[in-house]
Phi, psi and omega in degrees: 000136182288126179231358183281191185294342182295338182257341190291336184256009190250136169240139177249128179253123182238106176275143179209150172250017176078015185252356187269121175287353181261000188302314183297317177297322178301311183291320179297319180295320177298314182294320180295322183279324185268342182073187186293336184278349178285126174273125177248120179249112179264120178264102187266111180247015183286166180295328179238143179300142178277148176240114185246156175303134183296330183294346181286338178063043183265133170275121181257126175255105186270121175256143185285342179212165179281110182263003180096164184298309186299309182293323179296315178295321177304317179298319179294319179299318181291330181276338185288155183257343187289157173271345171243131191235118179262134171256127186227123175295152182283357177246031182231143181235115177284148175272162181302137180094357183299313183295312181301317183290319180289322176297318180296317180294322179292321181290338182284343182234107184302331180259016176282123178272329186201155178222141169233157176265192174275119178264121184252157180287131182299318184281342180213081185296355176274001179235148180287142159270322175173157179218030179145167181253147175206181173242144174266186185292341178269009183060037169263138174289133184231155173271115179303129174083000188305126177082353183271153178297138177300328182297341180277350183287148178300142174059025184293337181280348181288144179301322180229084182307136184294142176300146178234141180286138178229163178300317181200171179246150177277133179289000174305316178200098183213155176245123182249150172273123183303320182301323179291317179297318179298329183286341184239021178300149178286174183301330180273004179091359182284148171274300173270139181291112183294341179292339181275345177063260178234143178080128182074356176293326177282332175293315178301317177296320179299320178299313182295320180296313183291324178296333179271004175095010177268161177241162177225150192223158175234135180230131177282356178283346177244125184228152181211158178251132183238125181280336186103162188303128179269352188233341192278306183061217181295337180300335179306322184298323180298317180291317183296310182291325182283316186286340183298322187296308179295326180294317178294322180298318178293324182289312192270340179059231184292345177280351181296321184301319181290330183268342187301315180303318181290323178297314180295318180300319178297320180290322177295326176295319175300318179298315180296317180298318179297318180292317181298323182270011174076015178270072191291324178296319178296315179299319179297320180293320178297317180298316177296323178295318179296322177296320177296316179299319179297327180286323184274337188299312186305322181292334185269342182295141175209156185266012181279179178290157176305140181290335175223135178297125178306328177297326178294322178296318179295321179297315182297319179296317182292322184276343181281299177209164181307134177303337178297341181275354182272079188247338191252118177281151174108154182225169177071000000 
């Protein structure tokens, strides 16, 4: 069990709505890896209060209603005491050494705001769930490596694969530097934009961090197993399609206008394909997402320069892992 300095400064925030059958394993893995000095803050948004084994030493922050992933994590971040803050999904299990490896990677780069490890699929640990965030050619946020064999990753045979810089980290399992988060808080004091609810909230944070001069990293020395969303289902599409528009508008600035027709055309093609193939629930969710995006977009548009040079985004994707691995849209 880790008892050294790598755990003493760390708080882990775990949001839950009480629906995850993996929650207990998630918390047990955190306690085993972090030892007694790790602070675990459980943000309980379920209809009924959770009852956990006392030996886990979990601080429970009980919310009376489900306020969404972004707002729930914000509450946990504000309540936590650590100077290094881990966000952990309730359907994710970190492997031994995750805390030590992410703390080490963060400490190696003074301007590193966040680090994530390699997140593997729970049902098939030989394949990636994701190892960082990037954008594909359609300007969709993607999980680097999703669905690809771990054996295809660079330096996978090394005992401790070297950290690689990525555009952003997924809040599914990431370690953030509190000082960096404090530096990019929104006007209302939020770290994650609560208007985004779930999905793209970590992409938006990645944009703000990089625009402020911070970097983010991925390390294969820290690994975790992710079961996949226990609560979202088809509803995920509404958030993904809707939240992308305001995030891209903030990122691209005056270049958004030139790219918007192609972005919309791609989404309308997705909508048409779903309808033609009889996937009516999917089509309905995409349509609701586009309506949401249209509602959120005007407030996010601005005529300034892109917050990050698009060429820089392409470089990060290419140098992190092969762009061919950027196949899966969506985060968290």
